[in-house]
C-alpha positions in Angstrom: -52.1 35.0 -62.9 -49.1 33.1 -63.4 -47.6 36.3 -62.6 -49.8 37.0 -60.0 -48.6 33.6 -58.5 -44.7 34.5 -58.8 -46.1 37.7 -56.3 -47.9 35.2 -54.2 -44.9 33.2 -53.6 -42.1 35.7 -53.2 -44.0 37.8 -51.1 -44.7 34.2 -48.9 -40.6 33.8 -49.4 -40.0 37.7 -48.3 -41.8 36.8 -45.2 -41.2 33.7 -44.0 -37.0 35.5 -44.5 -39.0 38.7 -41.8 -40.2 36.4 -39.6 -37.0 34.0 -39.4 -33.7 36.3 -39.5 -32.5 39.8 -37.8 -30.3 41.6 -40.1 -27.8 43.6 -38.2 -26.0 47.1 -39.6 -22.4 47.3 -37.9 -19.4 48.8 -38.1 -18.4 46.3 -40.1 -20.9 45.3 -42.7 -24.7 44.0 -42.8 -24.8 40.7 -40.6 -27.9 38.3 -40.7 -28.5 36.6 -38.1 -31.8 33.9 -37.7 -34.4 34.6 -35.3 -34.8 32.7 -32.0 -39.1 32.6 -32.5 -40.3 34.1 -35.4 -42.0 37.2 -35.3 -41.2 40.9 -37.2 -39.8 43.0 -34.0 -36.1 43.6 -34.5 -36.3 42.7 -38.3 -33.9 45.2 -39.5 -32.0 46.5 -35.9 -28.8 48.9 -37.1 -27.1 48.3 -33.8 -23.9 51.6 -34.3 -25.3 53.6 -32.7 -26.2 51.8 -29.8 -25.6 52.8 -26.1 -25.8 50.0 -22.9 -29.7 51.3 -23.1 -30.8 50.4 -26.7 -29.4 46.6 -25.5 -31.9 46.1 -22.6 -34.6 46.5 -24.8 -33.3 44.7 -27.6 -33.0 41.4 -25.8 -33.8 38.3 -27.9 -31.7 40.1 -30.8 -28.8 40.0 -27.9 -29.8 36.6 -27.5 -30.6 35.0 -31.4 -26.2 36.3 -31.4 -24.7 35.2 -28.5 -26.2 31.7 -30.1 -24.7 33.0 -33.3 -21.6 33.6 -32.1 -21.5 36.9 -32.6 -21.5 37.9 -28.6 -18.4 40.0 -30.9 -20.9 42.8 -32.5 -22.6 43.4 -28.5 -18.6 44.6 -27.9 -17.6 46.1 -30.1 -21.1 47.9 -30.3 -20.1 48.9 -25.7 -17.3 50.0 -27.8 -17.8 52.1 -30.0 -21.1 54.0 -27.6 -18.3 54.0 -24.5 -15.0 55.8 -27.4 -18.5 58.1 -28.4 -18.6 58.6 -24.8 -15.4 60.0 -24.4 -14.9 61.7 -27.7 -18.4 63.6 -26.5 -16.3 65.0 -23.8 -13.4 65.7 -24.9 -14.8 67.9 -27.2 -16.4 69.8 -24.9 -14.2 70.5 -23.1 -11.7 72.3 -25.4 -15.3 73.9 -27.3 -14.5 77.9 -25.1 
């Protein structure tokens, strides 16, 4: 019975954390950012492959990052998207 109650407490804490925080994977590692609303949407997001269009689908994440002072993560992901696009263009031209 004691293990069951302990498991329920741990599960409740994990659920609360999932509802309250975004875990964002960026080029420089993982970042924990408080959500603006309690929701399970975007609990874990890997922003490394994000381009401009992907950010439109994650506006709540963008707002949370802005409030947390992590705008540099959005800018870094955008720079990486541009770099990948240019690399793809240059590699395509080199291929015979």
